[in-house]
Short mmCIF file of the C-alpha atoms (twelve columns), coordinates in Angstrom:
data_MODEL
# 
_entry.id   MODEL 
# 
loop_
_atom_site.group_PDB 
_atom_site.id 
_atom_site.type_symbol 
_atom_site.label_atom_id 
_atom_site.label_alt_id 
_atom_site.label_comp_id 
_atom_site.label_asym_id 
_atom_site.label_seq_id 
_atom_site.Cartn_x 
_atom_site.Cartn_y 
_atom_site.Cartn_z 
_atom_site.pdbx_PDB_model_num 
ATOM 1   C CA . MET A 1   103.232 29.152 -29.158 1 
ATOM 2   C CA . GLY A 2   100.290 28.394 -31.804 1 
ATOM 3   C CA . TYR A 3   102.233 25.712 -33.599 1 
ATOM 4   C CA . GLY A 4   100.946 22.702 -31.918 1 
ATOM 5   C CA . LYS A 5   102.497 19.342 -32.199 1 
ATOM 6   C CA . ASP A 6   105.001 20.614 -34.779 1 
ATOM 7   C CA . ALA A 7   106.632 22.875 -31.973 1 
ATOM 8   C CA . ARG A 8   110.295 22.047 -30.868 1 
ATOM 9   C CA . PHE A 9   111.468 23.017 -27.803 1 
ATOM 10  C CA . VAL A 10  115.266 24.112 -27.081 1 
ATOM 11  C CA . LYS A 11  116.144 22.952 -23.929 1 
ATOM 12  C CA . GLY A 12  119.286 23.729 -21.888 1 
ATOM 13  C CA . LEU A 13  121.039 26.099 -24.217 1 
ATOM 14  C CA . SER A 14  124.317 26.111 -22.102 1 
ATOM 15  C CA . ARG A 15  125.112 22.714 -23.259 1 
ATOM 16  C CA . TRP A 16  126.033 24.040 -26.460 1 
ATOM 17  C CA . SER A 17  129.447 25.323 -27.311 1 
ATOM 18  C CA . GLN A 18  130.295 28.904 -26.168 1 
ATOM 19  C CA . GLY A 19  130.922 31.418 -28.993 1 
ATOM 20  C CA . LEU A 20  128.032 30.699 -30.772 1 
ATOM 21  C CA . TYR A 21  124.683 32.519 -31.595 1 
ATOM 22  C CA . ILE A 22  121.043 31.226 -32.401 1 
ATOM 23  C CA . PHE A 23  119.693 32.241 -35.291 1 
ATOM 24  C CA . SER A 24  116.148 31.232 -36.660 1 
ATOM 25  C CA . PRO A 25  113.474 32.565 -38.647 1 
ATOM 26  C CA . ARG A 26  111.067 32.042 -35.757 1 
ATOM 27  C CA . PRO A 27  111.183 34.058 -32.730 1 
ATOM 28  C CA . LEU A 28  112.438 32.704 -29.020 1 
ATOM 29  C CA . THR A 29  109.983 32.740 -26.214 1 
ATOM 30  C CA . GLN A 30  110.235 30.849 -22.787 1 
ATOM 31  C CA . THR A 31  107.929 28.443 -21.081 1 
ATOM 32  C CA . GLU A 32  106.444 28.412 -17.957 1 
ATOM 33  C CA . THR A 33  108.864 26.206 -16.461 1 
ATOM 34  C CA . GLY A 34  111.673 28.179 -17.495 1 
ATOM 35  C CA . PHE A 35  112.682 26.515 -21.103 1 
ATOM 36  C CA . VAL A 36  113.665 28.607 -23.986 1 
ATOM 37  C CA . ALA A 37  111.573 27.775 -26.844 1 
ATOM 38  C CA . LEU A 38  112.161 27.835 -30.542 1 
ATOM 39  C CA . ALA A 39  109.112 26.881 -32.665 1 
ATOM 40  C CA . PHE A 40  108.944 26.729 -36.323 1 
ATOM 41  C CA . ARG A 41  107.014 24.521 -39.092 1 
ATOM 42  C CA . PRO A 42  108.527 22.479 -40.739 1 
ATOM 43  C CA . PHE A 43  111.953 21.785 -38.520 1 
ATOM 44  C CA . PRO A 44  114.840 22.898 -40.718 1 
ATOM 45  C CA . SER A 45  118.549 21.529 -41.000 1 
ATOM 46  C CA . PHE A 46  120.792 23.633 -38.817 1 
ATOM 47  C CA . VAL A 47  124.604 23.535 -39.108 1 
ATOM 48  C CA . PRO A 48  127.034 25.438 -36.458 1 
ATOM 49  C CA . ILE A 49  129.463 28.152 -37.495 1 
ATOM 50  C CA . PRO A 50  132.588 29.690 -35.883 1 
ATOM 51  C CA . ARG A 51  132.573 32.394 -33.516 1 
ATOM 52  C CA . SER A 52  132.751 35.926 -35.373 1 
ATOM 53  C CA . PRO A 53  133.813 39.128 -33.348 1 
ATOM 54  C CA . GLY A 54  131.394 40.768 -30.814 1 
ATOM 55  C CA . MET A 55  129.343 37.691 -30.046 1 
ATOM 56  C CA . GLY A 56  130.375 37.219 -26.712 1 
ATOM 57  C CA . ASP A 57  129.305 33.884 -25.419 1 
ATOM 58  C CA . GLU A 58  126.152 33.561 -27.614 1 
ATOM 59  C CA . THR A 59  125.541 30.368 -29.641 1 
ATOM 60  C CA . VAL A 60  125.032 30.204 -33.453 1 
ATOM 61  C CA . ILE A 61  122.940 27.758 -35.162 1 
ATOM 62  C CA . ILE A 62  122.411 28.781 -39.181 1 
ATOM 63  C CA . ASN A 63  119.618 27.778 -41.050 1 
ATOM 64  C CA . SER A 64  121.622 25.628 -43.878 1 
ATOM 65  C CA . SER A 65  119.349 27.014 -46.622 1 
ATOM 66  C CA . ILE A 66  120.975 30.430 -46.173 1 
ATOM 67  C CA . LYS A 67  123.658 30.906 -49.019 1 
ATOM 68  C CA . ASN A 68  125.535 33.903 -47.455 1 
ATOM 69  C CA . TRP A 69  127.081 32.471 -44.467 1 
ATOM 70  C CA . SER A 70  129.823 35.211 -44.249 1 
ATOM 71  C CA . LEU A 71  127.060 37.988 -43.615 1 
ATOM 72  C CA . VAL A 72  125.162 35.745 -41.020 1 
ATOM 73  C CA . ARG A 73  128.422 35.330 -39.301 1 
ATOM 74  C CA . ARG A 74  128.952 39.258 -38.928 1 
ATOM 75  C CA . LYS A 75  125.434 39.931 -37.966 1 
ATOM 76  C CA . THR A 76  126.208 40.696 -34.141 1 
ATOM 77  C CA . ALA A 77  129.209 42.433 -34.892 1 
ATOM 78  C CA . LEU A 78  127.278 44.675 -37.194 1 
ATOM 79  C CA . ARG A 79  124.728 45.269 -34.725 1 
ATOM 80  C CA . GLN A 80  127.419 46.520 -32.197 1 
ATOM 81  C CA . ARG A 81  128.760 48.802 -35.182 1 
ATOM 82  C CA . ALA A 82  125.511 50.458 -35.298 1 
ATOM 83  C CA . LYS A 83  125.558 50.882 -31.602 1 
ATOM 84  C CA . ILE A 84  129.122 52.434 -31.973 1 
ATOM 85  C CA . LEU A 85  127.826 54.922 -34.400 1 
ATOM 86  C CA . GLN A 86  125.068 56.263 -32.715 1 
ATOM 87  C CA . ALA A 87  127.038 56.358 -29.537 1 
ATOM 88  C CA . ILE A 88  129.480 58.759 -31.563 1 
ATOM 89  C CA . ARG A 89  126.837 60.632 -32.748 1 
ATOM 90  C CA . ASP A 90  125.126 61.221 -29.409 1 
ATOM 91  C CA . CYS A 91  128.681 62.175 -27.957 1 
ATOM 92  C CA . PHE A 92  129.065 64.822 -30.450 1 
ATOM 93  C CA . VAL A 93  125.452 66.435 -30.053 1 
ATOM 94  C CA . GLY A 94  125.730 66.411 -26.537 1 
ATOM 95  C CA . GLN A 95  128.881 68.593 -26.966 1 
ATOM 96  C CA . GLY A 96  127.531 71.080 -29.292 1 
ATOM 97  C CA . PHE A 97  128.746 69.799 -32.576 1 
ATOM 98  C CA . TRP A 98  126.662 69.875 -35.771 1 
ATOM 99  C CA . GLU A 99  126.656 66.820 -37.967 1 
ATOM 100 C CA . VAL A 100 127.161 67.817 -41.947 1 
ATOM 101 C CA . GLU A 101 127.323 66.224 -44.951 1 
ATOM 102 C CA . THR A 102 129.726 67.367 -47.916 1 
ATOM 103 C CA . PRO A 103 129.922 66.104 -51.544 1 
ATOM 104 C CA . HIS A 104 131.602 62.547 -52.087 1 
ATOM 105 C CA . ARG A 105 132.541 63.638 -55.767 1 
ATOM 106 C CA . ILE A 106 135.006 66.245 -55.926 1 
ATOM 107 C CA . PRO A 107 137.028 68.136 -58.839 1 
ATOM 108 C CA . ALA A 108 140.400 67.053 -56.983 1 
ATOM 109 C CA . PRO A 109 141.684 65.907 -53.757 1 
ATOM 110 C CA . ALA A 110 144.485 67.408 -51.829 1 
ATOM 111 C CA . PRO A 111 147.746 66.304 -53.317 1 
ATOM 112 C CA . GLU A 112 149.730 63.878 -51.211 1 
ATOM 113 C CA . SER A 113 152.414 61.285 -52.194 1 
ATOM 114 C CA . TYR A 114 151.091 58.240 -50.698 1 
ATOM 115 C CA . ILE A 115 147.117 58.808 -51.002 1 
ATOM 116 C CA . ASP A 116 145.698 57.747 -54.349 1 
ATOM 117 C CA . ALA A 117 142.339 59.114 -54.877 1 
ATOM 118 C CA . VAL A 118 139.783 56.865 -56.787 1 
ATOM 119 C CA . PRO A 119 138.374 58.424 -60.288 1 
ATOM 120 C CA . SER A 120 135.020 59.104 -60.740 1 
ATOM 121 C CA . GLY A 121 134.427 60.393 -64.347 1 
ATOM 122 C CA . SER A 122 136.546 63.598 -64.498 1 
ATOM 123 C CA . TRP A 123 136.513 64.109 -61.012 1 
ATOM 124 C CA . PHE A 124 137.120 61.897 -57.836 1 
ATOM 125 C CA . LEU A 125 135.482 60.073 -54.969 1 
ATOM 126 C CA . HIS A 126 136.854 62.085 -51.902 1 
ATOM 127 C CA . PRO A 127 139.473 60.254 -49.815 1 
ATOM 128 C CA . SER A 128 138.518 62.659 -47.227 1 
ATOM 129 C CA . PRO A 129 136.192 65.230 -46.316 1 
ATOM 130 C CA . GLU A 130 138.768 67.178 -45.175 1 
ATOM 131 C CA . LEU A 131 138.949 70.012 -47.818 1 
ATOM 132 C CA . CYS A 132 134.958 70.996 -47.716 1 
ATOM 133 C CA . MET A 133 134.714 70.738 -43.920 1 
ATOM 134 C CA . LYS A 134 137.579 73.221 -44.035 1 
ATOM 135 C CA . ARG A 135 135.624 75.521 -46.143 1 
ATOM 136 C CA . MET A 136 132.908 75.137 -43.777 1 
ATOM 137 C CA . LEU A 137 135.165 76.195 -40.862 1 
ATOM 138 C CA . ALA A 138 135.966 79.329 -42.989 1 
ATOM 139 C CA . ALA A 139 132.547 80.310 -43.413 1 
ATOM 140 C CA . GLY A 140 131.664 80.302 -39.646 1 
ATOM 141 C CA . TYR A 141 130.787 76.822 -38.799 1 
ATOM 142 C CA . GLU A 142 132.445 76.511 -35.747 1 
ATOM 143 C CA . LYS A 143 132.299 72.739 -34.227 1 
ATOM 144 C CA . ILE A 144 131.612 70.283 -37.108 1 
ATOM 145 C CA . PHE A 145 131.618 66.404 -37.767 1 
ATOM 146 C CA . GLN A 146 130.776 63.910 -40.236 1 
ATOM 147 C CA . ILE A 147 130.656 60.215 -40.529 1 
ATOM 148 C CA . CYS A 148 131.181 59.261 -44.349 1 
ATOM 149 C CA . ARG A 149 132.337 56.653 -46.724 1 
ATOM 150 C CA . CYS A 150 135.576 57.721 -48.299 1 
ATOM 151 C CA . TRP A 151 137.751 55.902 -51.037 1 
ATOM 152 C CA . ARG A 152 141.448 55.387 -51.372 1 
ATOM 153 C CA . GLU A 153 143.068 53.194 -54.314 1 
ATOM 154 C CA . GLY A 154 145.125 50.337 -53.831 1 
ATOM 155 C CA . GLU A 155 144.570 50.143 -49.895 1 
ATOM 156 C CA . ARG A 156 143.690 46.688 -49.245 1 
ATOM 157 C CA . GLY A 157 144.669 44.054 -46.295 1 
ATOM 158 C CA . SER A 158 143.617 43.002 -43.141 1 
ATOM 159 C CA . GLN A 159 143.608 46.666 -41.892 1 
ATOM 160 C CA . HIS A 160 142.675 48.409 -45.003 1 
ATOM 161 C CA . ILE A 161 139.963 48.496 -47.470 1 
ATOM 162 C CA . PRO A 162 139.628 50.894 -50.488 1 
ATOM 163 C CA . GLU A 163 135.854 52.157 -49.378 1 
ATOM 164 C CA . PHE A 164 136.032 52.776 -45.878 1 
ATOM 165 C CA . THR A 165 134.121 54.926 -43.221 1 
ATOM 166 C CA . LEU A 166 135.850 58.102 -41.694 1 
ATOM 167 C CA . LEU A 167 134.821 60.121 -38.824 1 
ATOM 168 C CA . GLU A 168 136.158 63.630 -39.255 1 
ATOM 169 C CA . TRP A 169 135.700 66.647 -36.806 1 
ATOM 170 C CA . TYR A 170 136.750 70.258 -37.084 1 
ATOM 171 C CA . HIS A 171 136.676 72.802 -33.958 1 
ATOM 172 C CA . SER A 172 137.645 76.349 -34.355 1 
ATOM 173 C CA . GLY A 173 139.485 78.238 -31.736 1 
ATOM 174 C CA . VAL A 174 141.429 75.191 -30.419 1 
ATOM 175 C CA . ASP A 175 144.729 73.366 -30.989 1 
ATOM 176 C CA . TYR A 176 145.899 69.588 -31.412 1 
ATOM 177 C CA . SER A 177 146.368 69.438 -27.590 1 
ATOM 178 C CA . THR A 178 142.605 70.170 -27.009 1 
ATOM 179 C CA . LEU A 179 141.573 67.783 -29.901 1 
ATOM 180 C CA . MET A 180 143.769 64.971 -28.461 1 
ATOM 181 C CA . GLU A 181 141.990 65.363 -24.974 1 
ATOM 182 C CA . GLU A 182 138.512 65.458 -27.249 1 
ATOM 183 C CA . CYS A 183 139.676 62.223 -28.786 1 
ATOM 184 C CA . ALA A 184 140.046 60.570 -25.280 1 
ATOM 185 C CA . VAL A 185 136.724 61.380 -24.181 1 
ATOM 186 C CA . LEU A 186 135.130 60.524 -27.286 1 
ATOM 187 C CA . ILE A 187 136.515 56.578 -27.174 1 
ATOM 188 C CA . GLN A 188 135.829 56.763 -23.264 1 
ATOM 189 C CA . THR A 189 132.278 57.749 -23.506 1 
ATOM 190 C CA . VAL A 190 131.656 55.287 -26.934 1 
ATOM 191 C CA . ALA A 191 133.163 52.372 -24.972 1 
ATOM 192 C CA . THR A 192 130.888 53.095 -21.912 1 
ATOM 193 C CA . ARG A 193 127.804 53.361 -23.437 1 
ATOM 194 C CA . VAL A 194 128.335 49.990 -25.583 1 
ATOM 195 C CA . GLY A 195 128.828 48.239 -22.483 1 
ATOM 196 C CA . LEU A 196 132.743 47.781 -22.914 1 
ATOM 197 C CA . GLY A 197 133.906 49.948 -19.937 1 
ATOM 198 C CA . GLU A 198 137.121 51.255 -19.027 1 
ATOM 199 C CA . ARG A 199 139.057 48.371 -19.989 1 
ATOM 200 C CA . ILE A 200 139.187 46.254 -23.677 1 
ATOM 201 C CA . ILE A 201 141.086 43.530 -24.564 1 
ATOM 202 C CA . PHE A 202 142.368 43.760 -28.480 1 
ATOM 203 C CA . CYS A 203 144.868 41.048 -29.931 1 
ATOM 204 C CA . ASP A 204 145.090 39.542 -26.482 1 
ATOM 205 C CA . GLN A 205 146.342 42.538 -25.011 1 
ATOM 206 C CA . PRO A 206 144.414 44.426 -22.182 1 
ATOM 207 C CA . ILE A 207 143.878 48.338 -23.040 1 
ATOM 208 C CA . ASP A 208 143.242 50.421 -20.065 1 
ATOM 209 C CA . LEU A 209 141.081 53.452 -21.351 1 
ATOM 210 C CA . THR A 210 141.273 55.515 -18.356 1 
ATOM 211 C CA . THR A 211 143.073 58.772 -18.504 1 
ATOM 212 C CA . PRO A 212 145.752 59.874 -18.721 1 
ATOM 213 C CA . TRP A 213 146.851 58.554 -22.133 1 
ATOM 214 C CA . GLU A 214 150.325 58.295 -22.882 1 
ATOM 215 C CA . LYS A 215 151.855 60.959 -24.898 1 
ATOM 216 C CA . ILE A 216 155.404 60.657 -26.537 1 
ATOM 217 C CA . PRO A 217 157.004 63.056 -29.155 1 
ATOM 218 C CA . LEU A 218 157.700 61.364 -32.679 1 
ATOM 219 C CA . ARG A 219 161.295 62.387 -32.345 1 
ATOM 220 C CA . LYS A 220 161.632 60.456 -28.776 1 
ATOM 221 C CA . ALA A 221 159.733 57.441 -30.230 1 
ATOM 222 C CA . PHE A 222 162.470 56.885 -33.000 1 
ATOM 223 C CA . LEU A 223 165.254 57.225 -30.409 1 
ATOM 224 C CA . GLU A 224 163.446 54.585 -28.034 1 
ATOM 225 C CA . TYR A 225 161.895 52.484 -30.510 1 
ATOM 226 C CA . ALA A 226 163.861 52.439 -33.816 1 
ATOM 227 C CA . LYS A 227 167.255 53.488 -32.199 1 
ATOM 228 C CA . THR A 228 168.003 56.152 -34.937 1 
ATOM 229 C CA . PRO A 229 167.462 60.015 -34.736 1 
ATOM 230 C CA . MET A 230 164.162 61.246 -36.805 1 
ATOM 231 C CA . GLU A 231 165.935 63.614 -38.604 1 
ATOM 232 C CA . GLU A 232 168.354 60.889 -39.622 1 
ATOM 233 C CA . ALA A 233 165.851 58.740 -40.931 1 
ATOM 234 C CA . LEU A 234 164.301 61.570 -42.734 1 
ATOM 235 C CA . LYS A 235 167.419 62.096 -44.779 1 
ATOM 236 C CA . ASP A 236 168.108 58.658 -45.564 1 
ATOM 237 C CA . GLY A 237 164.664 57.556 -46.692 1 
ATOM 238 C CA . SER A 238 164.116 55.009 -43.765 1 
ATOM 239 C CA . PHE A 239 161.261 57.202 -42.019 1 
ATOM 240 C CA . ASP A 240 158.315 55.209 -43.139 1 
ATOM 241 C CA . GLU A 241 160.360 51.929 -42.765 1 
ATOM 242 C CA . LEU A 242 161.117 52.424 -39.409 1 
ATOM 243 C CA . MET A 243 157.586 53.827 -38.199 1 
ATOM 244 C CA . VAL A 244 155.892 50.575 -39.672 1 
ATOM 245 C CA . ARG A 245 158.508 48.266 -38.417 1 
ATOM 246 C CA . ASP A 246 159.795 49.281 -35.431 1 
ATOM 247 C CA . ILE A 247 157.476 51.996 -33.881 1 
ATOM 248 C CA . GLU A 248 154.117 51.587 -34.706 1 
ATOM 249 C CA . PRO A 249 153.719 47.934 -33.449 1 
ATOM 250 C CA . ARG A 250 154.672 49.228 -29.889 1 
ATOM 251 C CA . LEU A 251 152.362 51.864 -29.541 1 
ATOM 252 C CA . GLY A 252 149.386 51.802 -27.682 1 
ATOM 253 C CA . LYS A 253 149.802 48.355 -26.007 1 
ATOM 254 C CA . LYS A 254 148.861 48.924 -22.137 1 
ATOM 255 C CA . LYS A 255 147.218 52.462 -22.803 1 
ATOM 256 C CA . PRO A 256 145.948 54.283 -25.885 1 
ATOM 257 C CA . THR A 257 149.098 56.526 -26.969 1 
ATOM 258 C CA . PHE A 258 149.265 59.802 -28.741 1 
ATOM 259 C CA . VAL A 259 152.561 60.463 -30.973 1 
ATOM 260 C CA . PHE A 260 153.064 63.841 -31.538 1 
ATOM 261 C CA . ASP A 261 154.959 66.745 -33.041 1 
ATOM 262 C CA . TYR A 262 155.945 65.338 -36.667 1 
ATOM 263 C CA . PRO A 263 158.695 66.566 -38.685 1 
ATOM 264 C CA . ALA A 264 157.765 69.856 -41.005 1 
ATOM 265 C CA . GLU A 265 158.134 67.454 -44.056 1 
ATOM 266 C CA . ARG A 266 155.467 65.224 -42.796 1 
ATOM 267 C CA . GLY A 267 153.068 68.281 -41.581 1 
ATOM 268 C CA . ALA A 268 150.697 67.581 -44.249 1 
ATOM 269 C CA . LEU A 269 147.929 70.335 -43.826 1 
ATOM 270 C CA . ALA A 270 149.128 70.909 -40.174 1 
ATOM 271 C CA . ARG A 271 150.510 74.379 -39.080 1 
ATOM 272 C CA . LEU A 272 154.227 74.450 -37.668 1 
ATOM 273 C CA . LYS A 273 154.984 74.845 -34.165 1 
ATOM 274 C CA . ILE A 274 155.797 78.520 -33.179 1 
ATOM 275 C CA . GLU A 275 158.804 77.831 -30.818 1 
ATOM 276 C CA . ASP A 276 160.319 74.788 -33.434 1 
ATOM 277 C CA . ARG A 277 159.578 75.808 -37.107 1 
ATOM 278 C CA . THR A 278 160.896 72.096 -37.853 1 
ATOM 279 C CA . LEU A 279 157.915 70.355 -36.396 1 
ATOM 280 C CA . ALA A 280 154.250 70.363 -37.306 1 
ATOM 281 C CA . GLU A 281 151.376 70.574 -34.815 1 
ATOM 282 C CA . ARG A 282 150.445 66.971 -35.774 1 
ATOM 283 C CA . PHE A 283 149.585 63.630 -33.708 1 
ATOM 284 C CA . GLU A 284 148.688 60.062 -34.559 1 
ATOM 285 C CA . LEU A 285 146.601 58.103 -31.956 1 
ATOM 286 C CA . TYR A 286 147.235 54.319 -31.345 1 
ATOM 287 C CA . MET A 287 145.755 51.427 -29.680 1 
ATOM 288 C CA . GLY A 288 147.087 47.886 -29.679 1 
ATOM 289 C CA . GLY A 289 149.600 48.712 -32.259 1 
ATOM 290 C CA . LEU A 290 147.089 49.985 -35.048 1 
ATOM 291 C CA . GLU A 291 146.951 53.590 -36.244 1 
ATOM 292 C CA . LEU A 292 143.269 54.832 -35.254 1 
ATOM 293 C CA . ALA A 293 143.277 58.667 -35.936 1 
ATOM 294 C CA . ASN A 294 145.424 61.494 -37.463 1 
ATOM 295 C CA . GLY A 295 144.797 65.402 -36.176 1 
ATOM 296 C CA . PHE A 296 146.456 68.627 -36.134 1 
ATOM 297 C CA . SER A 297 146.395 72.007 -35.698 1 
ATOM 298 C CA . GLU A 298 145.158 73.269 -39.191 1 
ATOM 299 C CA . LEU A 299 147.264 75.317 -41.326 1 
ATOM 300 C CA . ALA A 300 145.463 78.860 -42.288 1 
ATOM 301 C CA . ASP A 301 148.357 80.231 -44.783 1 
ATOM 302 C CA . PRO A 302 147.093 79.762 -48.271 1 
ATOM 303 C CA . GLU A 303 150.658 80.143 -49.684 1 
ATOM 304 C CA . GLU A 304 152.479 77.889 -47.346 1 
ATOM 305 C CA . GLN A 305 149.684 75.324 -48.113 1 
ATOM 306 C CA . ARG A 306 150.018 76.149 -51.954 1 
ATOM 307 C CA . ARG A 307 153.825 75.535 -51.343 1 
ATOM 308 C CA . ARG A 308 153.174 72.277 -49.784 1 
ATOM 309 C CA . PHE A 309 150.777 71.112 -52.447 1 
ATOM 310 C CA . ASP A 310 153.184 71.455 -55.332 1 
ATOM 311 C CA . ARG A 311 155.833 69.960 -52.960 1 
ATOM 312 C CA . GLU A 312 153.628 66.814 -52.855 1 
ATOM 313 C CA . ASN A 313 152.590 66.978 -56.708 1 
ATOM 314 C CA . GLU A 314 156.527 67.008 -57.573 1 
ATOM 315 C CA . ASN A 315 156.992 63.898 -55.137 1 
ATOM 316 C CA . ARG A 316 154.157 62.236 -57.172 1 
ATOM 317 C CA . ARG A 317 155.324 62.619 -60.393 1 
ATOM 318 C CA . ALA A 318 158.727 61.400 -59.397 1 
ATOM 319 C CA . MET A 319 156.930 58.242 -58.074 1 
ATOM 320 C CA . GLY A 320 155.509 57.928 -61.282 1 
ATOM 321 C CA . LYS A 321 151.962 59.155 -60.342 1 
ATOM 322 C CA . PRO A 322 149.444 61.591 -61.693 1 
ATOM 323 C CA . VAL A 323 149.581 64.618 -60.320 1 
ATOM 324 C CA . TYR A 324 146.221 66.342 -58.835 1 
ATOM 325 C CA . VAL A 325 145.213 69.634 -60.008 1 
ATOM 326 C CA . ILE A 326 145.350 72.480 -57.066 1 
ATOM 327 C CA . PRO A 327 142.332 72.827 -55.257 1 
ATOM 328 C CA . GLU A 328 141.686 76.361 -55.794 1 
ATOM 329 C CA . ARG A 329 138.432 77.294 -54.370 1 
ATOM 330 C CA . PHE A 330 139.882 75.717 -50.972 1 
ATOM 331 C CA . LEU A 331 142.975 78.046 -51.143 1 
ATOM 332 C CA . GLU A 332 141.014 80.953 -51.913 1 
ATOM 333 C CA . GLU A 333 138.724 80.470 -48.673 1 
ATOM 334 C CA . LEU A 334 141.663 79.281 -46.540 1 
ATOM 335 C CA . GLY A 335 142.663 82.447 -45.001 1 
ATOM 336 C CA . GLU A 336 139.327 83.120 -43.852 1 
ATOM 337 C CA . MET A 337 139.656 80.049 -41.526 1 
ATOM 338 C CA . PRO A 338 139.872 81.023 -37.952 1 
ATOM 339 C CA . PRO A 339 142.518 78.865 -35.791 1 
ATOM 340 C CA . SER A 340 140.958 75.421 -35.629 1 
ATOM 341 C CA . ALA A 341 142.160 71.643 -35.332 1 
ATOM 342 C CA . GLY A 342 140.694 68.851 -36.943 1 
ATOM 343 C CA . ILE A 343 141.040 65.234 -37.013 1 
ATOM 344 C CA . ALA A 344 140.295 61.821 -39.092 1 
ATOM 345 C CA . LEU A 345 139.623 58.539 -37.088 1 
ATOM 346 C CA . GLY A 346 138.622 55.413 -38.760 1 
ATOM 347 C CA . ILE A 347 135.165 53.775 -37.666 1 
ATOM 348 C CA . ASP A 348 136.226 50.235 -39.070 1 
ATOM 349 C CA . ARG A 349 139.435 50.341 -36.990 1 
ATOM 350 C CA . LEU A 350 137.609 51.510 -34.478 1 
ATOM 351 C CA . VAL A 351 135.107 48.900 -34.250 1 
ATOM 352 C CA . MET A 352 138.018 45.912 -34.868 1 
ATOM 353 C CA . ILE A 353 139.603 47.283 -31.635 1 
ATOM 354 C CA . PHE A 354 136.319 47.301 -29.653 1 
ATOM 355 C CA . LEU A 355 134.934 44.089 -30.683 1 
ATOM 356 C CA . ASP A 356 138.765 42.543 -30.708 1 
ATOM 357 C CA . ALA A 357 138.499 41.741 -34.483 1 
ATOM 358 C CA . ARG A 358 141.653 40.771 -36.313 1 
ATOM 359 C CA . SER A 359 140.623 41.690 -39.828 1 
ATOM 360 C CA . ILE A 360 138.741 44.519 -41.237 1 
ATOM 361 C CA . ASP A 361 136.472 41.868 -43.096 1 
ATOM 362 C CA . GLU A 362 134.984 40.832 -39.793 1 
ATOM 363 C CA . VAL A 363 133.575 44.438 -39.187 1 
ATOM 364 C CA . VAL A 364 132.109 45.581 -42.453 1 
ATOM 365 C CA . ALA A 365 129.040 44.247 -44.071 1 
ATOM 366 C CA . PHE A 366 130.690 43.406 -47.809 1 
ATOM 367 C CA . THR A 367 134.311 43.302 -48.580 1 
ATOM 368 C CA . PRO A 368 134.973 44.189 -52.193 1 
ATOM 369 C CA . GLU A 369 135.412 40.388 -52.942 1 
ATOM 370 C CA . GLU A 370 132.061 39.768 -51.902 1 
ATOM 371 C CA . LEU A 371 130.511 41.911 -54.187 1 
# 
């Protein structure tokens, strides 16, 4: 050990409370008799802290001189987060996707009624890399993904944070059905690579990751869970309330659930179904009642997209929100984009689900309040 009489040997670690982790400025080693040994000079004072997500059955003993205990608590969760991110990258590279980077500051975001961009000078911090990545699709980049920081104003809560990490990927020549399959493969692969296997626990609910996953049309979900036709909810303005209150909490409880075929009015940048123009080829993925991803077959008609942007800006004006400049360069290139599908998946929420964390604060290094 090299510390002579000042060494202290830690024996019988199992007698400490489960759910804690040993933290020390000195390395752990093992004696010839099998005891775990911890040596340091001088001997500091230690205090226990509560279990944090992802710690398993480890024990935490924290040097009381450390000031940022909340950050120390997250160390194991952040280590797991790093492994999850690496597994995601490995999965995409193994499938022939390119990792790309696009600017975080953009002249204007895609106008959407309920997404407010954070100003950065006369420009904005992007709420999503979507516009730039679709321009790359139009330029011939067929399989691309990006993991990046995104910003949305006014989003804060146990499941929201104004600066967050988003995974987006785009694939030419496929539609939203293929994207659902890719999404399932990704989550299964990552869960296996980080040692979670085919069954996880989130909010005391076991979730089976084996396929097939549940798929339910949104129209059916409204009838089954909200007892209201989807079209009626759109007309009377109760669509969002019913989604949040009656539908979302019931989705993905036993298996991950894809809700698909949204009304055209909620199509965002998704193309409409050929056989039913009242519906858009859009889906959302839920696990344990938590929305995890939003994907669709991409709209490639610049005139239709312009009309939707104008309509969203009209909604924003009616709500007393600022309207956004139309992203003209995006529209100019959109007509060159081949048939494609794209998806955005929240990394912070995926880590929450994998580590059974109840708050997004537990899986990020710093919250806004800690800066």
